[in-house]
C-alpha positions as CSV (number, residue, x, y, z in Angstrom):
1,M,63.5,87.0,-153.1
2,S,66.1,89.2,-151.4
3,S,64.9,91.4,-148.6
4,T,67.2,94.3,-149.4
5,S,65.5,97.7,-149.5
6,T,68.0,99.6,-151.7
7,I,66.8,100.2,-155.3
8,Q,69.5,100.9,-157.9
9,P,69.5,101.2,-161.7
10,G,70.8,98.2,-163.6
11,P,74.2,98.4,-165.4
12,R,72.8,100.1,-168.5
13,N,69.8,101.9,-166.9
14,L,67.8,100.5,-169.7
15,I,64.8,98.1,-170.1
16,T,67.4,95.6,-171.4
17,D,68.8,95.2,-167.9
18,V,65.9,92.8,-167.4
19,D,67.1,89.4,-168.4
20,G,65.9,88.2,-171.8
21,I,64.9,91.6,-173.2
22,R,66.4,93.3,-176.3
23,V,65.3,96.4,-178.2
24,G,65.7,97.3,-181.9
25,N,65.3,100.9,-183.0
26,I,64.9,102.0,-186.6
27,Q,64.3,105.7,-187.4
28,S,64.5,108.2,-190.3
29,E,65.6,111.8,-189.8
30,S,64.0,112.8,-193.1
31,V,60.6,111.1,-192.4
32,R,60.9,112.2,-188.7
33,S,59.5,108.9,-187.5
34,G,60.6,105.5,-186.4
35,V,59.9,102.1,-184.8
36,S,61.0,100.4,-181.6
37,V,60.7,96.6,-181.4
38,I,60.9,95.1,-177.9
39,L,62.0,91.5,-178.6
40,P,62.2,89.0,-175.7
41,D,64.4,86.0,-176.2
42,R,61.4,83.7,-175.8
43,R,57.6,84.0,-175.5
44,V,56.6,86.0,-172.4
45,V,53.4,86.7,-170.4
46,A,52.1,90.1,-171.3
47,A,49.3,92.6,-170.5
48,C,48.4,96.2,-171.3
49,D,46.5,99.1,-170.1
50,V,45.0,101.8,-172.3
51,R,44.3,105.2,-170.7
52,G,44.4,107.7,-173.6
53,G,41.3,109.0,-175.4
54,A,42.8,108.5,-178.9
55,P,44.6,105.1,-178.9
56,G,46.0,103.4,-181.9
57,T,46.6,99.7,-181.1
58,R,46.9,96.2,-182.4
59,E,46.3,92.9,-180.7
60,T,45.5,94.4,-177.4
61,D,42.3,92.5,-177.0
62,A,44.3,89.3,-177.2
63,L,46.0,90.3,-174.0
64,D,42.8,90.0,-172.0
65,P,43.5,87.4,-169.3
66,T,40.4,85.4,-170.4
67,C,41.7,85.0,-174.0
68,L,43.5,82.0,-175.5
69,A,47.0,83.2,-176.1
70,D,48.7,84.0,-172.7
71,C,52.1,85.0,-174.1
72,V,53.5,87.3,-176.8
73,D,56.5,87.1,-179.1
74,A,57.3,90.9,-179.3
75,V,55.8,94.3,-178.8
76,V,56.2,97.1,-181.3
77,L,55.9,100.8,-180.7
78,S,55.7,103.0,-183.7
79,G,55.3,106.5,-185.1
80,G,53.1,107.1,-188.1
81,S,49.6,107.0,-186.5
82,S,47.5,104.4,-188.3
83,Y,50.2,103.8,-190.9
84,G,52.6,102.7,-188.1
85,L,50.4,99.8,-187.2
86,E,52.0,97.9,-190.1
87,A,55.3,97.9,-188.2
88,A,54.0,94.9,-186.2
89,S,53.3,93.1,-189.4
90,G,57.0,93.3,-190.2
91,A,57.8,91.8,-186.8
92,V,55.3,89.1,-187.3
93,A,56.9,88.1,-190.6
94,W,60.4,88.1,-189.1
95,L,59.3,86.0,-186.2
96,G,57.2,83.6,-188.2
97,H,60.0,82.9,-190.6
98,R,62.0,81.7,-187.6
99,E,59.2,79.6,-186.3
100,R,58.7,81.8,-183.3
101,G,55.0,82.1,-182.3
102,F,51.8,80.6,-181.0
103,K,51.1,77.0,-182.2
104,L,47.7,75.3,-181.8
105,G,47.7,71.5,-182.3
106,E,49.1,70.3,-185.5
107,T,48.8,73.6,-187.4
108,P,51.7,73.6,-189.9
109,R,52.7,77.3,-189.2
110,V,53.1,79.3,-186.0
111,S,51.2,82.5,-185.5
112,P,53.4,85.2,-183.9
113,I,51.5,87.3,-181.3
114,V,52.8,90.9,-181.6
115,P,50.8,93.6,-179.9
116,G,51.6,97.2,-180.9
117,A,50.7,100.8,-180.4
118,V,51.3,104.0,-182.4
119,L,51.8,107.6,-181.7
120,F,50.8,110.6,-183.7
121,D,53.8,112.3,-185.3
122,L,52.3,113.1,-188.8
123,P,52.4,116.9,-188.4
124,N,56.1,117.3,-187.4
125,G,57.4,118.5,-190.7
126,G,59.0,115.2,-191.9
127,D,58.6,113.8,-195.4
128,K,55.4,111.7,-195.2
129,A,54.9,111.5,-199.0
130,W,55.2,107.7,-199.1
131,G,52.3,107.1,-201.4
132,E,51.0,103.5,-201.2
133,N,54.2,102.2,-199.5
134,P,54.6,103.5,-196.0
135,P,58.0,102.4,-194.6
136,Y,56.7,101.0,-191.3
137,R,56.4,97.3,-192.2
138,E,60.0,97.3,-193.4
139,W,61.1,99.2,-190.3
140,G,59.4,96.5,-188.2
141,L,61.5,93.8,-189.9
142,R,64.7,95.8,-189.5
143,G,63.9,96.5,-185.9
144,C,63.9,92.8,-185.2
145,E,67.2,92.4,-186.9
146,A,68.7,95.3,-185.0
147,A,67.5,94.1,-181.6
148,S,70.3,94.5,-179.0
149,H,70.9,95.1,-175.3
150,D,72.4,98.6,-176.0
151,F,70.5,101.4,-177.8
152,E,70.3,105.1,-178.0
153,L,67.8,107.4,-176.3
154,G,66.2,110.6,-177.5
155,N,65.8,110.9,-181.2
156,A,65.6,107.1,-181.7
157,G,63.1,104.5,-182.7
158,A,59.5,105.4,-182.0
159,G,60.7,108.6,-180.3
160,M,62.4,110.0,-183.4
161,G,59.6,112.3,-184.4
162,A,58.1,112.8,-181.0
163,L,57.1,116.0,-179.3
164,A,56.4,116.7,-175.6
165,G,54.4,119.8,-175.1
166,D,56.5,122.5,-176.7
167,L,59.7,120.6,-176.5
168,K,61.2,117.7,-178.5
169,G,60.1,114.4,-177.1
170,G,62.0,111.2,-177.5
171,L,62.7,107.6,-176.5
172,G,63.5,107.1,-172.8
173,S,64.4,104.1,-170.7
174,A,65.2,103.3,-167.1
175,S,65.7,100.3,-164.9
176,A,65.5,99.4,-161.2
177,F,67.1,96.4,-159.3
178,L,65.9,95.4,-155.9
179,G,67.6,92.2,-154.7
180,D,66.7,89.5,-157.3
181,L,64.0,91.7,-158.8
182,Q,64.6,93.4,-162.2
183,I,62.3,96.0,-163.6
184,G,62.7,98.2,-166.7
185,A,60.7,100.7,-168.7
186,L,60.9,102.0,-172.3
187,L,58.8,105.1,-173.2
188,A,58.2,106.9,-176.5
189,V,57.3,110.3,-175.2
190,N,55.1,112.2,-177.6
191,A,52.7,113.8,-175.1
192,F,50.3,116.7,-175.5
193,G,51.2,117.6,-172.0
194,S,54.5,119.0,-170.7
195,A,57.3,117.0,-168.9
196,V,58.5,120.3,-167.3
197,I,57.0,122.4,-164.5
198,P,55.6,125.6,-166.1
199,G,57.9,128.6,-165.8
200,S,60.9,126.4,-164.8
201,R,63.5,124.0,-166.2
202,H,62.6,121.3,-163.6
203,F,61.1,118.0,-164.6
204,W,57.8,116.8,-163.0
205,S,59.7,113.5,-162.6
206,A,62.4,115.1,-160.3
207,P,61.5,113.3,-157.1
208,Y,62.0,109.9,-158.8
209,E,65.4,110.7,-160.3
210,I,68.3,108.4,-159.4
211,G,71.6,110.3,-159.4
212,D,71.7,112.8,-162.3
213,E,70.1,110.6,-164.9
214,F,68.2,113.6,-166.4
215,G,70.2,116.5,-165.2
216,G,70.0,116.2,-161.4
217,L,68.2,119.5,-160.9
218,G,65.7,118.3,-158.4
219,W,62.7,120.4,-157.5
220,P,62.6,124.2,-157.8
221,E,63.3,126.0,-154.6
222,R,59.6,126.9,-154.4
223,L,57.0,124.9,-156.1
224,P,54.0,126.7,-157.6
225,S,50.6,125.7,-156.2
226,L,49.6,123.1,-158.8
227,S,45.9,123.9,-158.4
228,T,46.5,127.5,-159.5
229,V,48.6,126.7,-162.6
230,D,46.8,126.2,-165.8
231,P,47.6,122.7,-166.9
232,F,47.5,123.8,-170.5
233,R,50.7,125.9,-170.1
234,N,54.1,124.6,-171.2
235,S,57.6,124.8,-170.0
236,R,58.5,128.3,-171.4
237,T,59.2,131.1,-169.0
238,E,56.4,133.1,-170.7
239,M,54.1,130.1,-170.3
240,A,52.7,130.1,-173.8
241,P,49.7,127.8,-174.3
242,L,50.0,124.2,-175.4
243,T,48.4,123.1,-178.7
244,P,47.8,119.6,-180.1
245,G,50.7,118.3,-182.1
246,G,52.6,115.7,-180.1
247,N,49.9,113.2,-178.9
248,T,50.4,109.9,-177.1
249,T,53.0,108.4,-174.8
250,L,53.7,104.7,-175.4
251,G,55.5,102.4,-172.9
252,V,56.6,98.9,-172.2
253,V,57.5,97.7,-168.7
254,A,59.5,94.5,-168.3
255,V,59.9,92.5,-165.1
256,N,61.8,89.3,-164.5
257,A,59.3,88.0,-161.9
258,A,56.9,85.3,-163.0
259,L,53.4,86.8,-163.3
260,T,50.1,85.6,-164.5
261,P,48.3,87.6,-167.2
262,A,45.9,89.1,-164.6
263,E,48.8,90.1,-162.4
264,A,50.7,91.7,-165.3
265,R,47.5,93.7,-166.1
266,R,47.4,95.1,-162.6
267,I,51.1,96.1,-162.9
268,A,50.3,97.9,-166.2
269,I,47.5,99.8,-164.4
270,M,49.9,100.8,-161.6
271,A,52.6,101.7,-164.1
272,Q,50.3,104.2,-165.8
273,D,50.7,106.3,-162.6
274,G,54.2,107.0,-163.7
275,L,52.8,109.0,-166.6
276,A,50.6,111.0,-164.2
277,R,53.8,111.8,-162.2
278,S,55.8,113.0,-165.2
279,L,53.5,114.6,-167.7
280,R,50.8,117.3,-167.2
281,P,48.1,117.0,-168.5
282,I,47.9,113.3,-169.3
283,H,45.4,110.7,-170.6
284,S,43.6,113.5,-172.5
285,H,41.1,113.3,-175.3
286,V,43.9,113.6,-177.9
287,D,46.4,111.2,-176.2
288,G,46.5,107.5,-177.0
289,D,48.5,106.5,-173.9
290,V,49.3,102.7,-173.6
291,I,51.5,100.8,-171.2
292,F,52.4,97.1,-171.9
293,V,53.9,94.8,-169.3
294,L,56.1,91.8,-170.2
295,S,57.0,89.1,-167.6
296,T,60.1,87.1,-168.5
297,G,59.5,84.8,-165.6
298,T,63.1,84.0,-164.6
299,V,62.4,84.7,-160.9
300,T,59.6,83.0,-158.9
301,I,57.8,84.9,-156.2
302,P,57.3,82.8,-153.0
303,E,53.6,82.3,-152.4
304,E,53.7,83.5,-148.9
305,E,54.9,87.0,-150.0
306,R,53.3,87.2,-153.4
307,L,50.8,89.9,-152.7
308,L,53.3,92.2,-151.1
309,Q,55.8,91.6,-153.9
310,L,53.3,92.3,-156.6
311,M,52.4,95.7,-155.0
312,R,56.1,96.4,-154.7
313,I,56.7,95.6,-158.4
314,G,53.8,97.9,-159.5
315,S,55.1,100.8,-157.4
316,I,58.7,100.5,-158.7
317,A,57.4,100.1,-162.3
318,A,55.5,103.5,-162.0
319,D,58.7,105.1,-160.8
320,C,60.6,103.6,-163.7
321,V,58.1,105.0,-166.1
322,A,58.4,108.5,-164.6
323,R,62.2,108.3,-164.9
324,A,62.1,107.0,-168.4
325,V,59.8,109.9,-169.5
326,A,62.2,112.5,-168.3
327,R,65.2,110.6,-169.7
328,G,63.6,110.5,-173.1
329,V,63.0,114.3,-173.2
330,Y,66.4,115.1,-171.6
331,A,68.2,113.0,-174.2
332,A,66.4,114.4,-177.3
333,N,68.0,116.7,-179.8
334,D,66.4,119.6,-181.7
335,M,64.2,118.7,-184.6
336,G,63.1,121.4,-187.0
337,A,61.3,124.1,-185.1
338,A,61.0,121.9,-182.0
339,P,63.8,122.7,-179.5
340,S,65.2,120.1,-177.3
341,Y,65.2,120.4,-173.5
342,R,69.0,120.8,-173.4
343,S,68.8,123.5,-176.2
344,R,66.2,125.5,-174.3
345,F,67.8,125.0,-170.9
346,P,71.6,124.8,-171.6
347,V,73.8,123.8,-168.7
348,G,75.7,126.6,-167.0
């Protein structure tokens, strides 16, 4: 692997800068919800780490390194709380129809492995009167069909109905290239906590920003003493209290390095620190925070430098997560009574 020390975003500054990764977003403005399908070109090694106290997940136990299936066919992030878990069923049907999945022996049909996680966007004012036919399975199918290297941020996919503290949340992504190494993150930011330092317009993620990818404001001239600021205060100047509503930040990190399932799990654990750098508070009783890691395996790490490179990947992944969180909030548009970052803090 290259010894260069300069980290730069990929050409799109999206998770799809990682070779072999595409993303399909389906959303509804009327329902105020949506689905994001992360679709690799082929089966990939995967892992996950769950830190939130109220997770909604599917197939995450299958990602334990001791389990049989060591690769996945897609990952699905969805709104809709428990209803949204059906989005992964749509992706399974799409993949299975194309004979993409896990095959054991002479079994006549493949079994697609599609882990997923959901965020809580039910109380955001959208039309959730879907009776016995929630739209998420269909959205999972359509997300696979829509998978592309280019996609929108903000009010898109699983970030469509998301909130972040007292601001509109959204879908964010970022990438980082270091020599031959490619790392990307995709985040659906629906956090109970705030992405913005209380009493300011500055993102907690400011030290990790590259260029002006989320406004280029940097830190405030004088930081408050974090230990004296109530973490249950939001971004407003008057510092009104946060209340539960937007709960859970979901993420996928993709790397092109060839990892074992156990190594991918450690990267997922390290990547969770990106949430702690960008949202306050995080991993609370009402959040269902989950980070998945996908290894496309197109670059082999030399054995003599493996440990150092793994630690480097985990550190850069956490930075990508922090950047993607801020980019998702920065790109979002107003939704109902939820103001966007750029609406509350207009430029100029």
